[in-house]
C-alpha positions in Angstrom: 42.5 4.5 -31.7 42.7 1.4 -30.9 39.7 0.0 -29.2 41.0 -2.8 -27.1 37.7 -3.3 -24.6 34.1 -4.0 -25.9 32.9 -3.7 -22.3 29.9 -6.1 -23.1 28.8 -9.1 -25.3 26.4 -7.1 -26.6 29.0 -6.3 -28.9 30.2 -9.6 -30.1 27.4 -10.8 -31.2 25.6 -8.2 -33.0 28.9 -7.7 -34.9 28.7 -11.3 -35.4 24.4 -11.9 -36.3 25.2 -8.1 -38.3 27.4 -9.9 -40.5 24.7 -12.7 -41.2 23.3 -9.6 -43.5 26.4 -9.0 -45.4 26.8 -11.7 -48.5 29.7 -9.8 -50.5 32.0 -10.0 -47.0 34.6 -13.0 -46.6 35.6 -14.2 -43.1 37.9 -11.3 -42.2 40.3 -11.3 -44.4 40.9 -9.7 -48.0 41.3 -12.0 -50.5 43.9 -9.6 -52.3 47.4 -11.4 -52.7 49.1 -9.0 -50.7 52.4 -9.3 -50.0 52.7 -7.9 -46.4 54.5 -4.2 -46.2 57.1 -3.3 -43.3 54.8 -1.4 -42.5 52.0 -3.7 -41.9 54.2 -5.8 -40.1 55.0 -3.1 -38.1 51.4 -1.9 -37.2 50.7 -5.7 -36.4 53.1 -6.7 -33.8 52.9 -3.4 -32.1 48.8 -4.3 -32.6 49.4 -8.1 -31.0 51.9 -6.4 -28.6 49.3 -4.1 -27.3 47.0 -6.3 -26.9 49.3 -8.4 -25.0 50.0 -6.1 -22.7 46.1 -5.4 -22.2 44.9 -9.5 -22.3 47.8 -9.7 -19.4 46.4 -6.8 -17.6 43.3 -8.2 -18.0 43.7 -12.0 -16.5 46.2 -10.7 -13.6 43.4 -8.5 -12.9 40.7 -10.8 -13.4 41.9 -14.0 -13.4 40.0 -14.2 -17.3 41.9 -16.8 -19.7 39.8 -16.9 -21.9 38.1 -14.1 -23.9 36.4 -13.6 -27.4 38.8 -11.1 -30.0 37.5 -9.2 -33.1 40.1 -7.7 -35.3 38.8 -5.4 -38.4 40.3 -7.0 -41.7 38.0 -5.3 -43.9 35.5 -2.0 -44.4 31.8 -3.5 -43.1 31.5 0.1 -42.2 28.3 0.3 -45.6 26.8 -2.3 -43.4 27.5 0.0 -40.4 30.1 -2.7 -38.9 33.9 -1.9 -37.2 35.4 -5.1 -37.0 34.5 -8.3 -39.7 36.0 -11.4 -38.1 36.5 -12.6 -34.1 38.7 -15.4 -32.9 38.8 -17.5 -29.4 41.8 -15.9 -27.6 43.2 -18.6 -25.0 46.0 -17.5 -22.1 48.5 -20.8 -22.5 50.6 -22.3 -19.6 54.1 -21.1 -21.4 52.2 -16.8 -21.5 51.2 -16.2 -24.5 47.9 -15.6 -25.4 46.9 -17.6 -29.3 43.7 -17.5 -30.9 42.1 -19.9 -32.1 39.9 -19.5 -35.2 37.8 -20.3 -38.7 38.9 -19.1 -41.8 37.6 -20.1 -45.1 39.7 -19.9 -48.0 38.8 -17.3 -50.7 35.9 -17.6 -53.8 35.6 -21.2 -51.5 33.2 -23.0 -49.1 35.8 -24.7 -47.3 36.8 -22.6 -44.5 40.1 -23.9 -41.6 41.1 -23.4 -37.7 44.2 -21.4 -37.3 45.8 -21.8 -34.3 47.4 -18.8 -34.0 50.0 -15.6 -31.7 48.6 -12.6 -32.1 51.1 -11.4 -34.3 49.7 -13.9 -36.8 46.3 -13.0 -36.1 46.9 -9.4 -36.9 49.4 -9.9 -39.6 45.8 -11.1 -41.2 46.2 -7.4 -44.2 43.8 -5.5 -41.7 41.3 -2.5 -43.2 42.6 -1.0 -39.0 44.5 -2.0 -37.2 41.9 -2.8 -34.4 41.5 -4.7 -32.0 38.7 -5.5 -29.3 37.8 -8.1 -27.2 34.6 -9.1 -23.7 35.7 -11.7 -21.3 33.5 -13.8 -21.0 31.5 -14.6 -17.6 33.8 -16.6 -14.5 31.4 -19.7 -15.1 32.8 -20.3 -18.6 36.3 -19.1 -17.8 37.6 -22.9 -17.0 35.3 -24.7 -19.3 36.6 -23.5 -22.2 40.3 -22.6 -22.2 39.9 -26.5 -21.3 38.0 -27.2 -24.7 40.5 -24.0 -26.3 44.3 -25.6 -25.1 42.8 -29.3 -26.3 43.2 -29.8 -29.8 41.2 -33.3 -30.4 38.3 -31.5 -28.6 39.1 -28.4 -29.5 38.9 -29.3 -33.5 35.8 -32.0 -32.9 33.0 -30.0 -33.5 34.6 -28.6 -36.6 33.2 -29.2 -40.4 34.8 -27.2 -43.7 32.1 -26.9 -45.5 31.6 -22.8 -44.8 28.8 -20.9 -45.4 29.7 -16.9 -44.2 25.3 -16.4 -44.1 24.6 -20.0 -42.3 23.0 -20.0 -39.0 25.1 -20.0 -36.3 23.2 -23.5 -34.5 23.5 -24.9 -38.0 24.3 -28.5 -38.5 25.6 -28.0 -42.9 27.6 -24.9 -43.1 30.6 -23.3 -40.3 31.5 -20.1 -40.1 33.9 -18.3 -38.7 31.6 -15.3 -36.6 
């Protein structure tokens, strides 16, 4: 069963905070080099389609153009966590949803920003083909959308220095959640 809706920001914040206590976990994806399978591609693209449809319905209902989007990239059940990675999804002027998110290069202390479609976001060797999302407050929609759709602004605060255990407001390191 795919969980597409999380009604409260607290769930997302709890996930992000709990990940700070998960030293063995990587940034939302496996570090094993495994080729995609036809079944994995089918499941990932089906999840992308269902997520896109749900986000479009939310957009039609509330006008939301930005959501925090979570995926289950790896098994973190030993930490009582369901989702391992977050990104900012935003509706483009052309219609499709895109995701801006940060990942570290496996086994390194460097991270990069990725701007992907939902299909790419969900083809990253997922542990479970599930997604969750929450809508930021209406007053934040326009400012967040402006930042996310402007490559210069959305990368201005990015640093490559990556540490999975970094404090969210740290200036020396960043992490993906």
